N, CA, C and O of each residue as an XYZ file, in Angstrom:
560
protein
N       6.416      7.960     -0.076
C       5.865      9.036     -0.878
C       6.940      9.482     -1.858
O       8.079      9.708     -1.451
N       6.606      9.615     -3.146
C       7.615     10.008     -4.126
C       8.039     11.452     -3.908
O       7.302     12.265     -3.349
N       9.247     11.742     -4.366
C       9.707     13.120     -4.265
C       9.012     13.928     -5.351
O       8.907     13.488     -6.495
N       8.549     15.089     -4.990
C       7.801     15.922     -5.918
C       8.716     17.023     -6.431
O       9.011     17.989     -5.727
N       9.150     16.859     -7.648
C      10.039     17.825     -8.267
C       9.283     18.440     -9.428
O       8.847     17.731    -10.336
N       9.124     19.759     -9.405
C       8.439     20.435    -10.501
C       9.423     20.663    -11.635
O      10.383     21.423    -11.504
N       9.170     20.003    -12.735
C       9.988     20.225    -13.923
C       9.051     20.627    -15.048
O       7.989     20.028    -15.220
N       9.433     21.626    -15.804
C       8.543     22.162    -16.841
C       8.204     21.157    -17.925
O       7.056     21.152    -18.370
N       9.125     20.291    -18.395
C       8.710     19.333    -19.431
C       7.626     18.386    -18.934
O       6.726     18.017    -19.687
N       7.712     17.992    -17.665
C       6.708     17.091    -17.101
C       5.347     17.773    -17.051
O       4.330     17.158    -17.372
N       5.326     19.052    -16.647
C       4.057     19.775    -16.545
C       3.445     19.978    -17.924
O       2.235     19.821    -18.083
N       4.245     20.321    -18.919
C       3.686     20.509    -20.267
C       3.158     19.192    -20.810
O       2.120     19.173    -21.471
N       3.847     18.099    -20.547
C       3.373     16.784    -20.976
C       2.095     16.424    -20.236
O       1.162     15.872    -20.819
N       2.061     16.741    -18.950
C       0.892     16.400    -18.147
C      -0.322     17.213    -18.559
O      -1.439     16.697    -18.539
N      -0.131     18.471    -18.931
C      -1.260     19.310    -19.326
C      -1.954     18.760    -20.559
O      -3.148     18.987    -20.752
N      -1.224     18.046    -21.388
C      -1.830     17.457    -22.581
C      -2.748     16.296    -22.210
O      -3.738     16.046    -22.898
N      -2.431     15.592    -21.139
C      -3.189     14.400    -20.767
C      -4.297     14.679    -19.754
O      -5.233     13.886    -19.648
N      -4.223     15.762    -19.020
C      -5.194     16.072    -17.976
C      -6.127     17.165    -18.490
O      -5.678     18.159    -19.061
N      -7.430     16.971    -18.281
C      -8.406     17.964    -18.741
C      -8.236     19.265    -17.957
O      -7.733     19.247    -16.833
N      -8.646     20.384    -18.535
C      -8.497     21.668    -17.825
C      -9.224     21.700    -16.479
O      -8.751     22.336    -15.537
N     -10.377     21.016    -16.381
C     -11.113     21.007    -15.117
C     -10.319     20.274    -14.038
O     -10.241     20.722    -12.894
N      -9.732     19.139    -14.423
C      -8.952     18.367    -13.451
C      -7.667     19.102    -13.081
O      -7.220     19.044    -11.936
N      -7.077     19.790    -14.052
C      -5.870     20.560    -13.783
C      -6.182     21.705    -12.817
O      -5.398     21.986    -11.910
N      -7.324     22.362    -13.011
C      -7.726     23.453    -12.117
C      -7.993     22.918    -10.713
O      -7.677     23.579     -9.724
N      -8.574     21.721    -10.626
C      -8.856     21.125     -9.319
C      -7.571     20.816     -8.566
O      -7.518     20.932     -7.342
N      -6.536     20.422     -9.300
C      -5.260     20.076     -8.662
C      -4.513     21.334     -8.241
O      -3.814     21.324     -7.228
N      -4.650     22.411     -8.998
C      -3.906     23.634     -8.695
C      -4.580     24.472     -7.608
O      -3.965     25.397     -7.077
N      -5.824     24.164     -7.272
C      -6.564     24.916     -6.263
C      -6.239     24.389     -4.862
O      -5.966     23.201     -4.688
N      -6.269     25.278     -3.866
C      -6.090     24.872     -2.467
C      -7.468     24.540     -1.905
O      -8.372     25.374     -1.952
N      -7.637     23.335     -1.376
C      -8.936     22.851     -0.905
C      -9.008     22.884      0.611
O      -7.999     22.742      1.301
N     -10.230     23.077      1.120
C     -10.489     22.994      2.557
C     -10.546     21.510      2.923
O     -11.279     20.763      2.274
N      -9.804     21.053      3.934
C      -9.800     19.619      4.275
C     -11.175     19.057      4.627
O     -11.384     17.848      4.528
N     -12.122     19.914      5.040
C     -13.449     19.406      5.398
C     -14.227     18.923      4.177
O     -15.231     18.227      4.332
N     -13.790     19.272      2.967
C     -14.471     18.830      1.748
C     -14.275     17.337      1.505
O     -15.034     16.730      0.750
N     -13.281     16.747      2.127
C     -12.908     15.366      1.822
C     -13.421     14.346      2.835
O     -13.260     13.143      2.626
N     -14.036     14.801      3.927
C     -14.499     13.869      4.962
C     -16.009     14.009      5.155
O     -16.550     15.099      4.969
N     -16.704     12.917      5.528
C     -18.137     13.034      5.806
C     -18.367     13.840      7.086
O     -17.515     13.871      7.973
N     -19.520     14.486      7.168
C     -19.831     15.299      8.337
C     -21.094     14.781      9.005
O     -21.948     14.167      8.365
N     -21.197     15.037     10.287
C     -22.375     14.628     11.059
C     -23.132     15.883     11.468
O     -22.604     16.736     12.181
N     -24.361     15.982     11.012
C     -25.213     17.119     11.372
C     -26.248     16.640     12.383
O     -26.846     15.578     12.209
N     -26.457     17.419     13.435
C     -27.437     17.072     14.460
C     -28.640     17.994     14.297
O     -28.501     19.217     14.284
N     -29.812     17.398     14.173
C     -31.052     18.157     14.035
C     -31.364     18.811     15.384
O     -31.494     18.102     16.381
N     -31.487     20.148     15.445
C     -31.708     20.797     16.745
C     -33.058     20.461     17.371
O     -33.191     20.476     18.595
N     -34.058     20.159     16.549
C     -35.391     19.871     17.089
C     -35.480     18.471     17.693
O     -35.976     18.294     18.805
N     -34.991     17.476     16.943
C     -35.133     16.089     17.398
C     -33.872     15.536     18.034
O     -33.929     14.557     18.778
N     -32.733     16.155     17.750
C     -31.466     15.639     18.265
C     -30.939     14.464     17.463
O     -29.956     13.835     17.855
N     -31.593     14.158     16.327
C     -31.166     13.033     15.494
C     -29.898     13.399     14.732
O     -29.700     14.545     14.328
N     -29.044     12.394     14.546
C     -27.799     12.599     13.805
C     -28.001     12.193     12.353
O     -28.618     11.167     12.066
N     -27.482     12.997     11.449
C     -27.549     12.708     10.020
C     -26.149     12.834      9.437
O     -25.516     13.885      9.537
N     -25.675     11.759      8.831
C     -24.370     11.793      8.184
C     -24.531     12.339      6.782
O     -25.436     11.947      6.045
N     -23.648     13.241      6.427
C     -23.648     13.803      5.079
C     -22.378     13.355      4.382
O     -21.293     13.352      4.964
N     -22.538     12.975      3.118
C     -21.390     12.491      2.356
C     -20.381     13.622      2.156
O     -20.755     14.793      2.225
N     -19.115     13.295      1.911
C     -18.131     14.348      1.658
C     -18.460     15.081      0.360
O     -19.074     14.512     -0.543
N     -18.052     16.332      0.272
C     -18.339     17.105     -0.942
C     -17.580     16.549     -2.139
O     -18.051     16.623     -3.273
N     -16.415     16.000     -1.879
C     -15.627     15.378     -2.949
C     -15.516     13.897     -2.613
O     -14.977     13.527     -1.571
N     -16.030     13.053     -3.505
C     -16.093     11.612     -3.246
C     -14.702     10.991     -3.220
O     -13.724     11.591     -3.666
N     -14.641      9.783     -2.691
C     -13.364      9.054     -2.626
C     -12.803      8.813     -4.029
O     -11.590      8.848     -4.237
N     -13.692      8.570     -4.978
C     -13.244      8.322     -6.353
C     -12.578      9.570     -6.935
O     -11.513      9.482     -7.545
N     -13.208     10.732     -6.745
C     -12.611     11.970     -7.242
C     -11.340     12.309     -6.468
O     -10.392     12.851     -7.036
N     -11.316     11.992     -5.175
C     -10.096     12.214     -4.391
C      -8.944     11.389     -4.956
O      -7.814     11.868     -5.054
N      -9.245     10.143     -5.326
C      -8.204      9.278     -5.887
C      -7.714      9.839     -7.216
O      -6.514      9.821     -7.491
N      -8.640     10.341     -8.050
C      -8.232     10.955     -9.319
C      -7.350     12.172     -9.071
O      -6.334     12.361     -9.740
N      -7.750     13.001     -8.099
C      -6.959     14.194     -7.788
C      -5.573     13.800     -7.282
O      -4.572     14.422     -7.638
N      -5.527     12.756     -6.446
C      -4.241     12.303     -5.910
C      -3.326     11.821     -7.039
O      -2.137     12.139     -7.061
N      -3.899     11.040     -7.990
C      -3.106     10.545     -9.120
C      -2.603     11.697     -9.984
O      -1.452     11.695    -10.420
N      -3.469     12.684    -10.231
C      -3.066     13.828    -11.046
C      -1.985     14.640    -10.352
O      -1.064     15.131    -11.005
N      -2.087     14.789     -9.024
C      -1.051     15.505     -8.271
C       0.296     14.808     -8.416
O       1.313     15.448     -8.681
N       0.289     13.504     -8.241
C       1.538     12.746     -8.342
C       2.087     12.839     -9.760
O       3.296     12.960     -9.955
N       1.197     12.783    -10.751
C       1.607     12.863    -12.150
C       2.227     14.220    -12.468
O       3.173     14.309    -13.251
N       1.684     15.290    -11.852
C       2.199     16.638    -12.085
C       3.384     16.976    -11.188
O       4.041     17.997    -11.391
N       3.663     16.136    -10.206
C       4.781     16.404     -9.314
C       4.406     17.308     -8.153
O       5.269     17.975     -7.583
N       3.126     17.339     -7.796
C       2.643     18.160     -6.681
C       2.350     17.231     -5.506
O       1.839     16.125     -5.682
N       2.681     17.700     -4.315
C       2.381     16.915     -3.117
C       0.874     16.971     -2.858
O       0.333     18.066     -2.708
N       0.170     15.820     -2.800
C      -1.283     15.842     -2.575
C      -1.686     16.500     -1.258
O      -2.769     17.078     -1.162
N      -0.827     16.419     -0.245
C      -1.150     17.035      1.043
C      -1.116     18.558      0.956
O      -1.767     19.240      1.748
N      -0.352     19.098     -0.013
C      -0.229     20.552     -0.118
C      -1.508     21.208     -0.623
O      -1.720     22.394     -0.372
N      -2.369     20.469     -1.329
C      -3.620     21.069     -1.809
C      -4.784     20.768     -0.867
O      -5.912     21.186     -1.129
N      -4.526     20.050      0.222
C      -5.562     19.799      1.215
C      -6.101     18.385      1.223
O      -6.967     18.067      2.038
N      -5.614     17.525      0.339
C      -6.075     16.134      0.337
C      -5.627     15.437      1.619
O      -4.516     15.679      2.089
N      -6.469     14.576      2.195
C      -6.042     13.840      3.394
C      -4.993     12.792      3.029
O      -4.833     12.431      1.863
N      -4.286     12.313      4.047
C      -3.291     11.267      3.801
C      -3.972     10.015      3.289
O      -5.125      9.739      3.623
N      -3.257      9.264      2.481
C      -3.809      8.030      1.931
C      -3.934      7.012      3.065
O      -2.958      6.767      3.774
N      -5.123      6.411      3.252
C      -5.282      5.457      4.358
C      -4.476      4.184      4.110
O      -4.278      3.764      2.970
N      -4.017      3.584      5.206
C      -3.269      2.328      5.095
C      -4.213      1.217      4.672
O      -5.394      1.221      5.022
N      -3.688      0.277      3.926
C      -4.483     -0.883      3.530
C      -4.556     -1.868      4.692
O      -3.643     -1.950      5.514
N      -5.650     -2.609      4.742
C      -5.786     -3.639      5.769
C      -4.818     -4.781      5.474
O      -4.569     -5.092      4.309
N      -4.266     -5.410      6.519
C      -3.375     -6.545      6.261
C      -4.162     -7.696      5.648
O      -5.375     -7.782      5.838
N      -3.492     -8.580      4.915
C      -4.215     -9.707      4.317
C      -4.821    -10.609      5.388
O      -4.290    -10.731      6.492
N      -5.916    -11.222      5.048
C      -6.639    -12.079      5.987
C      -5.843    -13.352      6.252
O      -5.360    -14.001      5.324
N      -5.712    -13.698      7.533
C      -4.930    -14.879      7.894
C      -5.815    -16.061      8.276
O      -5.315    -17.170      8.460
N      -7.118    -15.840      8.397
C      -8.023    -16.918      8.782
C      -8.132    -17.920      7.638
O      -8.379    -17.522      6.500
N      -7.953    -19.222      7.917
C      -8.038    -20.209      6.830
C      -9.470    -20.337      6.327
O     -10.408    -20.020      7.058
N      -9.655    -20.795      5.095
C     -11.014    -20.973      4.591
C     -11.755    -22.051      5.376
O     -11.146    -22.953      5.952
N     -13.074    -21.940      5.387
C     -13.913    -22.824      6.190
C     -13.801    -24.273      5.733
O     -13.683    -25.164      6.575
N     -13.832    -24.536      4.446
C     -13.736    -25.901      3.932
C     -15.044    -26.656      4.065
O     -16.054    -26.097      4.494
N     -15.020    -27.927      3.696
C     -16.207    -28.769      3.789
C     -16.310    -29.374      5.186
O     -15.306    -29.552      5.876
N     -17.533    -29.685      5.589
C     -17.754    -30.245      6.922
C     -17.069    -31.599      7.051
O     -16.486    -31.908      8.091
N     -17.138    -32.412      5.990
C     -16.515    -33.739      6.032
C     -15.005    -33.617      6.224
O     -14.404    -34.405      6.954
N     -14.395    -32.633      5.569
C     -12.951    -32.442      5.713
C     -12.592    -31.950      7.111
O     -11.561    -32.337      7.662
N     -13.439    -31.100      7.684
C     -13.160    -30.582      9.027
C     -13.288    -31.664     10.087
O     -12.523    -31.678     11.052
N     -14.252    -32.577      9.918
C     -14.509    -33.603     10.935
C     -13.736    -34.895     10.686
O     -13.836    -35.830     11.480
N     -12.971    -34.966      9.603
C     -12.263    -36.200      9.251
C     -11.323    -36.687     10.360
O     -11.353    -37.879     10.667
N     -10.487    -35.837     10.981
C      -9.603    -36.346     12.046
C     -10.374    -36.931     13.235
O      -9.962    -37.938     13.811
N     -11.481    -36.305     13.593
C     -12.289    -36.817     14.713
C     -12.859    -38.182     14.353
O     -12.837    -39.113     15.158
N     -13.374    -38.284     13.118
C     -13.958    -39.549     12.664
C     -12.889    -40.647     12.596
O     -13.155    -41.787     12.978
N     -11.703    -40.323     12.123
C     -10.614    -41.303     12.029
C     -10.211    -41.796     13.422
O      -9.951    -42.984     13.613
N     -10.160    -40.879     14.391
C      -9.812    -41.278     15.762
C     -10.875    -42.213     16.334
O     -10.552    -43.179     17.026
N     -12.147    -41.921     16.042
C     -13.246    -42.759     16.519
C     -13.163    -44.157     15.898
O     -13.372    -45.156     16.585
N     -12.859    -44.226     14.605
C     -12.726    -45.518     13.916
C     -11.553    -46.299     14.496
O     -11.658    -47.504     14.725
N     -10.430    -45.612     14.735
C      -9.236    -46.273     15.281
C      -9.528    -46.870     16.660
O      -9.109    -47.988     16.961
N     -10.250    -46.117     17.494
C     -10.596    -46.613     18.826
C     -11.519    -47.830     18.722
O     -11.363    -48.800     19.463
N     -12.477    -47.768     17.799
C     -13.397    -48.896     17.612
C     -12.648    -50.131     17.117
O     -12.972    -51.248     17.520
N     -11.658    -49.948     16.257
C     -10.881    -51.085     15.740
C     -10.044    -51.725     16.853
O      -9.854    -52.941     16.867
N      -9.548    -50.909     17.778
C      -8.775    -51.461     18.896
C      -9.666    -52.289     19.823
O      -9.215    -53.283     20.393
N     -10.922    -51.885     19.974
C     -11.862    -52.597     20.844
C     -12.597    -53.720     20.114
O     -13.437    -54.390     20.714
N     -12.301    -53.937     18.838
C     -13.052    -54.895     18.026
C     -12.992    -56.333     18.560
O     -14.036    -56.985     18.577
N     -11.830    -56.880     19.001
C     -11.840    -58.262     19.520
C     -12.794    -58.434     20.704
O     -13.483    -59.450     20.800
N     -12.838    -57.456     21.599
C     -13.759    -57.528     22.741
C     -15.205    -57.481     22.260
O     -16.057    -58.212     22.766
N     -15.478    -56.623     21.287
C     -16.841    -56.471     20.770
C     -17.305    -57.757     20.097
O     -18.447    -58.181     20.277
N     -16.412    -58.379     19.316
C     -16.762    -59.627     18.627
C     -17.030    -60.732     19.648
O     -17.999    -61.482     19.524
N     -16.170    -60.825     20.649
C     -16.348    -61.848     21.685
C     -17.669    -61.646     22.433
O     -18.375    -62.613     22.720
N     -17.992    -60.421     22.741
C     -19.248    -60.112     23.425
C     -20.437    -60.508     22.547
O     -21.408    -61.084     23.037
N     -20.362    -60.203     21.270
C     -21.445    -60.526     20.328
C     -21.639    -62.047     20.230
O     -22.764    -62.545     20.228
N     -20.512    -62.769     20.149
C     -20.585    -64.231     20.056
C     -21.224    -64.840     21.300
O     -22.048    -65.748     21.191
N     -20.850    -64.347     22.481
C     -21.440    -64.892     23.717
C     -22.934    -64.596     23.794
O     -23.707    -65.433     24.261
N     -23.347    -63.410     23.339
C     -24.779    -63.073     23.328
C     -25.547    -64.003     22.391
O     -26.631    -64.478     22.728
N     -24.978    -64.257     21.217
C     -25.635    -65.150     20.256
C     -25.736    -66.569     20.826
O     -26.748    -67.247     20.649
N     -24.680    -67.005     21.507
C     -24.666    -68.338     22.100
C     -25.752    -68.473     23.163
O     -26.472    -69.470     23.214
N     -25.855    -67.450     24.010
C     -26.884    -67.508     25.062
C     -28.284    -67.449     24.468
O     -29.193    -68.109     24.970
N     -28.473    -66.665     23.401
C     -29.780    -66.608     22.734
C     -30.156    -67.962     22.159
O     -31.297    -68.409     22.272
N     -29.180    -68.601     21.543
C     -29.422    -69.913     20.941
C     -29.771    -70.937     22.024
O     -30.646    -71.781     21.828
N     -29.086    -70.858     23.160
C     -29.365    -71.782     24.270
C     -30.771    -71.562     24.815
O     -31.461    -72.521     25.161
N     -31.196    -70.309     24.892
C     -32.529    -70.006     25.410
C     -33.620    -70.459     24.448
O     -34.690    -70.889     24.880
N     -33.362    -70.366     23.164
C     -34.394    -70.732     22.184
C     -34.587    -72.250     22.076
O     -35.631    -72.707     21.612
N     -33.607    -73.019     22.494
C     -33.734    -74.487     22.452
C     -34.660    -74.955     23.573
O     -34.562    -74.463     24.697
N     -35.539    -75.880     23.289
C     -36.384    -76.412     24.374
C     -35.563    -77.321     25.298
O     -34.547    -77.892     24.902
N     -36.029    -77.429     26.512
C     -35.309    -78.263     27.474
C     -35.568    -79.754     27.231
O     -34.747    -80.605     27.572
N     -36.708    -80.044     26.645
C     -37.023    -81.435     26.329
C     -36.415    -81.814     24.984
O     -36.257    -80.966     24.106
N     -36.074    -83.090     24.827
C     -35.451    -83.483     23.564
C     -36.413    -83.427     22.381
O     -35.952    -83.352     21.242
N     -37.751    -83.459     22.602
C     -38.693    -83.483     21.484
C     -39.255    -82.158     21.257
O     -40.071    -81.981     20.352
């Protein structure tokens, strides 16, 4: 968090760039409940209804930027702490199915190539026996 030092030249410069409404919003002390959504329970049905915060996240961000620009601590006017960002995603991309299955397919091909002499020999013997069966026993 930057150090917040109030210096008059900075404030006069900032007043030129910030609209009077935004400046008034930054100088006012806010109730922290204005910045968070609330849950209202209907007494008749017991149903829960979420209500949006009175000051949206976008306006909160603008107020936070204006506070920092003016040298005011955002927490001092009632703004909640800035939430931490999520860490970057570490899961690799899905990729194509062919690329994902390539190692499995290569291993299967390698195993088939190792067994190929046996497979060829088996095929040749089957063809030989078929040929022998198709020949008649008589010479004519």
